Each structure stands twice: as C-alpha cells, then as structure tokens.
C-alpha positions as CSV (number, residue, x, y, z in Angstrom):
1,M,52.7,29.5,-32.7
2,R,52.5,25.8,-32.9
3,R,54.0,25.3,-29.9
4,A,51.9,27.5,-28.0
5,F,49.0,26.1,-29.4
6,I,50.2,22.8,-28.0
7,I,50.6,24.1,-24.4
8,L,47.3,25.7,-24.5
9,I,45.4,22.9,-25.4
10,A,47.4,20.7,-22.6
11,S,46.6,23.4,-20.2
12,T,42.9,23.2,-21.4
13,A,43.0,19.5,-20.8
14,L,44.7,19.5,-17.8
15,T,42.0,22.6,-16.3
16,A,38.9,20.3,-17.6
17,A,40.3,17.5,-15.9
18,T,41.1,18.9,-12.6
19,T,37.6,20.4,-13.1
20,A,35.9,17.1,-13.5
21,S,38.1,15.4,-10.7
22,E,37.1,18.4,-8.2
23,Q,33.4,17.9,-9.2
24,R,33.8,14.5,-8.5
25,G,34.9,14.8,-5.0
26,R,32.6,17.2,-3.8
27,R,29.6,16.6,-2.0
28,S,26.3,17.4,-3.2
29,T,23.9,19.5,-1.4
30,I,20.4,19.1,-0.7
31,Q,18.2,22.3,-0.3
32,N,14.8,23.5,0.1
33,L,14.1,26.1,-2.1
34,E,12.2,28.3,0.3
35,E,15.1,28.3,2.8
36,L,17.5,29.8,0.3
37,T,18.1,33.6,-0.4
38,A,17.9,35.1,-3.8
39,P,21.7,35.0,-4.1
40,Q,22.2,31.2,-3.1
41,I,19.6,30.1,-5.7
42,A,21.2,32.5,-8.3
43,A,24.8,30.7,-7.3
44,L,23.5,27.3,-8.4
45,D,25.0,25.7,-11.1
46,R,22.4,24.9,-13.7
47,D,23.9,22.3,-15.5
48,R,24.7,20.6,-12.2
49,T,21.3,21.2,-10.2
50,I,18.2,19.2,-10.0
51,V,15.0,21.0,-9.2
52,I,12.2,18.6,-7.7
53,V,8.5,19.6,-7.8
54,P,6.6,17.7,-5.7
55,V,2.6,17.4,-6.0
56,G,0.3,16.3,-3.7
57,M,-3.6,16.4,-3.1
58,I,-6.0,17.3,-0.2
59,E,-8.5,14.5,-0.5
60,Q,-11.0,12.3,1.8
61,H,-9.3,8.6,2.3
62,G,-11.8,7.1,4.1
63,P,-12.5,7.1,7.6
64,H,-9.3,5.6,8.9
65,L,-6.4,8.1,6.9
66,P,-5.7,11.7,7.1
67,V,-6.9,13.7,3.9
68,G,-3.3,14.6,3.3
69,A,-2.3,11.2,2.8
70,D,-0.7,12.0,-1.0
71,T,1.2,15.2,0.3
72,F,2.7,13.4,3.2
73,G,4.1,10.2,0.9
74,V,5.0,12.5,-2.2
75,V,6.9,14.7,0.1
76,Y,9.0,12.1,1.7
77,E,9.5,10.5,-1.5
78,A,11.0,13.7,-3.0
79,N,13.4,13.9,0.0
80,G,14.5,10.4,0.1
81,A,15.0,10.5,-3.7
82,A,17.3,13.4,-3.6
83,R,19.6,11.7,-0.8
84,R,19.6,8.8,-3.2
85,V,20.7,11.1,-6.4
86,A,23.1,13.0,-3.9
87,Q,24.6,9.7,-3.8
88,E,25.0,8.7,-7.1
89,L,25.9,12.2,-8.6
90,A,28.9,13.8,-7.0
91,G,29.1,17.8,-7.0
92,W,25.1,18.1,-7.9
93,S,22.9,20.4,-6.0
94,I,19.5,19.0,-5.6
95,V,16.6,21.5,-4.5
96,I,13.4,20.6,-3.1
97,M,10.5,23.3,-4.1
98,P,7.7,23.6,-1.7
99,A,5.0,20.9,-2.0
100,V,1.9,21.7,-4.2
101,N,-0.7,20.6,-1.9
102,Y,-3.8,20.8,-4.6
103,G,-4.5,18.5,-7.1
104,Q,-7.7,17.6,-9.1
105,S,-10.5,15.1,-9.2
106,G,-10.9,13.6,-5.7
107,A,-12.0,10.0,-5.2
108,N,-15.2,11.0,-4.0
109,R,-16.1,11.9,-7.4
110,L,-15.8,8.0,-8.5
111,G,-18.5,7.9,-6.1
112,G,-20.5,10.2,-7.9
113,Q,-20.0,13.0,-5.2
114,R,-19.1,15.8,-6.3
115,Y,-18.5,17.7,-3.2
116,H,-16.9,16.3,-0.2
117,P,-16.0,17.5,3.3
118,G,-12.8,16.1,2.8
119,T,-11.4,16.8,-0.5
120,Y,-10.4,20.5,-1.7
121,S,-9.3,20.0,-5.4
122,I,-8.6,22.6,-8.0
123,R,-9.6,22.6,-11.5
124,Q,-7.4,20.4,-14.4
125,S,-6.7,23.7,-16.1
126,T,-5.5,25.8,-13.0
127,L,-3.1,22.4,-12.2
128,R,-2.0,22.6,-15.6
129,S,-1.4,26.5,-15.5
130,L,0.3,26.4,-11.9
131,L,2.9,23.5,-12.9
132,A,3.2,25.3,-16.0
133,D,3.7,28.4,-14.3
134,I,6.2,27.3,-12.1
135,G,8.2,25.0,-14.6
136,S,8.3,28.2,-17.2
137,Q,10.0,30.5,-14.2
138,L,12.5,27.7,-13.3
139,A,13.5,27.3,-17.1
140,E,13.6,31.2,-17.8
141,N,16.0,31.1,-14.3
142,G,18.1,28.9,-16.0
143,F,17.4,25.6,-14.4
144,R,17.7,22.4,-16.9
145,W,16.3,19.4,-15.0
146,I,13.2,19.6,-13.3
147,F,11.4,16.5,-11.9
148,V,7.8,16.5,-10.8
149,T,7.0,14.0,-8.3
150,N,3.3,13.0,-7.7
151,G,1.5,11.4,-5.2
152,H,-2.4,11.2,-6.6
153,G,-3.6,9.0,-9.1
154,A,-6.6,10.5,-11.0
155,P,-5.8,10.2,-14.3
156,T,-7.3,13.9,-15.6
157,H,-4.5,15.2,-12.7
158,N,-1.8,13.1,-14.4
159,I,-2.8,14.2,-17.6
160,A,-2.7,17.7,-16.7
161,L,0.5,17.5,-15.3
162,N,2.0,15.4,-18.5
163,E,0.6,18.6,-20.3
164,A,2.4,20.9,-18.3
165,C,5.9,19.1,-18.4
166,D,5.6,18.9,-22.0
167,F,5.0,22.5,-22.6
168,V,7.9,23.7,-20.6
169,S,10.1,21.2,-22.1
170,E,9.1,21.6,-25.7
171,T,9.0,25.7,-25.1
172,Y,12.3,26.3,-23.3
173,G,14.0,23.2,-24.5
174,V,14.9,21.9,-20.8
175,S,13.9,18.6,-19.1
176,M,10.9,19.0,-17.1
177,L,9.4,15.4,-16.3
178,H,6.4,14.1,-14.6
179,M,8.4,11.0,-13.0
180,T,5.4,9.2,-11.5
181,A,4.0,8.8,-14.8
182,L,7.3,7.6,-16.2
183,L,7.7,5.0,-13.2
184,R,4.1,3.5,-13.1
185,A,5.1,2.6,-17.3
186,D,8.3,1.6,-16.6
187,P,8.5,-2.4,-16.4
188,A,11.8,-3.2,-14.7
189,I,10.5,-0.7,-11.7
190,Q,7.2,-2.0,-11.7
191,G,8.6,-5.5,-11.4
192,I,10.2,-4.6,-8.4
193,G,7.0,-3.5,-7.1
194,R,5.3,-6.5,-7.4
195,A,8.2,-8.6,-5.9
196,I,7.8,-6.5,-2.9
197,A,4.2,-7.2,-3.0
198,A,4.5,-11.1,-3.5
199,R,7.0,-10.9,-0.3
200,H,4.5,-9.4,2.3
201,F,1.4,-11.1,0.6
202,S,0.6,-14.6,-0.8
203,A,-1.1,-14.6,-4.3
204,A,-4.3,-15.4,-3.2
205,E,-4.2,-12.3,-0.9
206,L,-3.3,-10.3,-3.4
207,T,-6.1,-11.2,-5.8
208,S,-8.5,-10.4,-3.2
209,F,-7.0,-7.1,-2.6
210,G,-8.1,-6.2,-6.1
211,M,-6.8,-2.9,-7.7
212,D,-5.5,-1.3,-4.5
213,V,-5.4,2.3,-5.8
214,H,-7.2,4.6,-3.0
215,A,-6.9,4.4,0.8
216,G,-6.4,0.5,0.7
217,V,-3.6,-1.9,1.6
218,S,-0.7,0.2,0.2
219,E,-1.7,3.9,1.3
220,T,-2.9,2.7,4.6
221,S,0.4,0.7,5.2
222,A,2.6,3.9,3.8
223,M,0.4,5.9,6.3
224,L,1.4,3.4,9.2
225,A,5.2,3.7,8.4
226,L,5.4,7.7,7.8
227,R,2.7,8.8,10.3
228,P,1.3,6.0,12.3
229,E,-0.5,8.6,14.9
230,L,-2.3,10.0,11.8
231,V,-4.0,6.5,10.9
232,Q,-7.1,6.0,13.1
233,P,-6.9,2.4,15.0
234,M,-10.8,1.5,13.5
235,Y,-8.7,0.6,10.1
236,K,-8.2,-2.9,11.2
237,T,-12.1,-3.1,11.3
238,L,-12.7,-2.3,8.1
239,P,-14.2,-4.8,5.6
240,S,-12.6,-5.4,2.3
241,Q,-14.0,-3.4,-0.7
242,A,-12.5,-4.8,-3.6
243,G,-12.7,-4.5,-7.1
244,A,-10.6,-6.3,-9.7
245,S,-11.1,-3.7,-12.4
246,L,-12.2,0.0,-13.1
247,E,-15.9,-1.0,-13.6
248,E,-15.7,-3.3,-10.6
249,L,-14.5,0.1,-8.5
250,R,-17.0,2.1,-9.5
251,R,-19.5,-0.1,-8.5
252,V,-18.3,-0.5,-5.4
253,A,-17.8,3.4,-4.9
254,T,-21.4,4.1,-6.2
255,T,-23.1,1.7,-3.4
256,P,-25.3,3.6,-1.0
257,G,-23.1,4.4,2.4
258,W,-19.7,4.1,0.6
259,Q,-16.9,5.3,2.9
260,G,-14.2,6.3,0.8
261,Y,-11.9,3.6,0.3
262,L,-11.4,0.7,-1.6
263,S,-9.1,-2.6,-1.1
264,S,-8.4,-4.1,2.2
265,P,-6.9,-1.6,4.8
266,A,-7.4,-4.1,7.4
267,R,-4.3,-6.1,5.9
268,A,-1.9,-3.3,6.3
269,T,1.2,-3.1,8.0
270,A,3.9,-0.8,8.5
271,A,6.6,-3.1,7.1
272,Y,4.9,-3.1,4.0
273,G,4.5,0.7,3.9
274,R,8.4,0.7,4.5
275,A,8.6,-1.5,1.6
276,V,6.6,0.7,-0.7
277,Q,7.9,3.9,0.3
278,S,11.5,2.7,-0.4
279,W,10.6,1.5,-3.8
280,W,8.9,4.5,-4.9
281,V,12.1,6.6,-3.5
282,N,14.8,4.3,-5.6
283,G,12.1,4.3,-8.5
284,F,12.1,8.2,-8.4
285,A,15.9,8.2,-8.0
286,D,16.8,5.6,-10.4
287,L,14.6,7.7,-13.3
288,M,16.5,10.6,-12.1
289,V,19.7,9.9,-12.5
290,R,19.3,8.0,-15.8
291,T,17.7,11.1,-17.0
292,V,20.7,13.8,-16.4
293,R,23.4,10.7,-17.4
294,G,21.7,11.0,-20.9
295,E,18.7,8.6,-21.3
296,D,15.9,10.3,-23.4
297,M,13.1,9.9,-21.2
298,F,10.6,11.4,-23.6
299,K,11.0,8.2,-25.5
300,H,9.6,6.3,-23.0
301,P,5.9,5.4,-22.0
302,R,3.7,7.0,-19.6
303,T,0.9,6.0,-17.6
304,P,-1.6,7.3,-17.6
305,D,-1.4,8.8,-21.2
306,A,-5.2,8.9,-21.6
307,I,-8.4,8.6,-19.7
308,P,-9.5,5.2,-19.4
309,A,-12.6,4.2,-20.9
310,P,-14.6,3.0,-18.2
311,V,-14.3,6.3,-16.4
312,A,-14.4,8.4,-19.3
313,P,-18.1,9.5,-19.1
314,M,-17.8,10.5,-15.3
315,L,-14.6,12.4,-15.9
316,A,-16.2,14.1,-19.0
317,I,-19.4,15.2,-16.8
318,E,-16.3,16.7,-14.1
319,L,-14.6,18.7,-16.8
320,A,-17.7,20.1,-18.3
321,E,-18.5,21.3,-14.7
322,E,-15.0,22.8,-14.5
323,Q,-15.5,24.5,-17.9
324,A,-19.1,25.7,-16.4
325,F,-17.3,27.3,-13.2
326,Q,-15.0,29.1,-15.5
327,A,-17.6,30.6,-17.5
328,K,-19.5,31.5,-14.3
329,F,-16.1,33.2,-13.1
330,D,-15.5,34.9,-16.3
331,E,-18.9,36.3,-16.6
332,W,-18.4,37.6,-12.9
333,M,-15.0,39.3,-13.9
334,A,-16.8,41.0,-16.8
335,R,-19.2,42.1,-14.8
336,R,-17.2,43.3,-12.0
337,R,-15.1,45.6,-14.7
338,R,-18.0,47.3,-16.0
339,Q,-19.1,48.5,-12.9
C-alpha cells in the first residue's frame, strides 16, 4: 500500500510537471468574443483566461478631433495590451469584449452646456448597471480575470466603473478591476509617462500646456498616431486654452465661444502620440500580468476615487438631472402599465 501510494504521488507530480511544461510551451491566443461560437467560449480554461472590456465614449472633442476619440484610443490599447500579455503569459487565452461606446458626463458639462451635438452619454446609474451586468454574467460563466480598460476621464464616469467592478469582485469572488483607475494612481507607471513627455517637450512647454485633460496635446497626438485621416488639419491653428488647475479649466470652458478643447492641440505630434499609446499599452499589460501572478490590486490606490471638490457642484447638478430623468421615466412606465 505504501509503495502504491508513493508511485501515485510520483505519477501525479510527473503529470503536474508535464502539464505545467505543456502550458509553458503553448502559445497564448487573442480572440474577439463576438467572433467566437458558444462552444468555443465554453471550452476556454477559466483559470487561464483574461477578459478585457474596453469602455469608450461618444463626446465632443473640439473642432478638430472625432467624437469617438476615446473609443478609438481604448480599443487600440486593449488590443495592444492583449498582445503584450500574450508574450508574458504562455498558454493563456485573452478575450477582448466588444467596446462599450457610451460613457457618462461629456466635457461639454465643464462648460455648463447640458447637451451638445457631439456628445451622447448615458446616466451614471446606467453605466454602473451596464458594467455590473456584463461583469456578473462573465463571473457566472466562470471567468475569474476581468479587466476594464477605460478611455474617458470624467470623475463620475470613472467612479461608476470602480463601483461596478467592486460589486462584481465582492459578490462573485473574482477579480474585476478598473485598470485605468489603477494605472493613473501607479507611481512607477506615471513616472514613465512624465519621462516620455519630457523627451518630447521642454519643461517650459509642458508647463504652458497646463492640465492636458481633453482634446489637447496628448489626445490630438494620439489621434495623429492612430487615425490621422480623422484629425482636421486646422488643429495646427488652434490657440492654446490652458489651465493649471480644475478651477482654471472651468473658467476656460465657461468662456463664451469655448470650442470644446483644452491645452494646446497645435503642439501635437504623431511621434508623441505613438509614445503615449505605447505607454498606455505597456501600463495596462503590466498591471494585468501582475494581477494574475498574485499581486493584490484591491489594496492599490485608484484615481479618481472621489469627485474633485472644484467640479463637485457641477457634477452634483448633473447627477440630480439624471435622477430627475429617471423619475420622469419611471412615472411614464407606471402610467403606461395602467393603460
């Protein structure tokens, strides 16, 4: 009996070693979920599959950039991160979900404009529920590693993603993480980003750009790198509209005739855009690999984790308007059911 037990242990250890060796020797795969059949999805190894959910936005980006800029960028980053992860993790499957094209709170709200012909957003509660729905179904189907990459910067939009990810993670015991919020708070990754900017622009130039948060140097550069045919050539003639703080940006955006951009898009270059996009790709891939290798990302800070005070009154009004819309919709539904 003892001899048989020893043989069984040796056989099990050999099988485990062989399996691990085979896994290391296998190539990772990258697939778009919508292109797979149901049996192909069912066959994925849940312990060795990463699901990436890109979230973009349809939002005005000044007179020079397409309204889908956030989505174009985050889809590129999701695919690039998938390729990098595949190089790091042999034998894994990386599945990219169709992008969520709608987010919450367009930059036009910064200028006090409730509606804008270039912005089509959804309510914060809708975004939160949408991501919670997607994540919970992935978790119910056994997927353990769900990574949300996000291309839109509005604080309330990001908080909704954080909350949806936390709900799914805590309810189902999986890791659903908002990678963009983690990336923005990671000191090492942010240091690399600052070094990239310093290689392309002088310290004086970077100071003059102010907070480059919307349709400015970075986003215009990214579109010049990714979709140059969609960038209007007049970007080169746009005057700088910089602000060094959220208060200053708010003053810029509420100036009569504001064209919907900030910073200095005229200083954009495709070379800087390629460098920035590579930085996002590498940052996302780094965080994903660290997560599946055991690092507890739930203990890491996220940005934003709260609504910044300078824009809190504006966002409070927006959220109140969303609640009023929900009440109107609920009233309509109740009336319709009574008919």
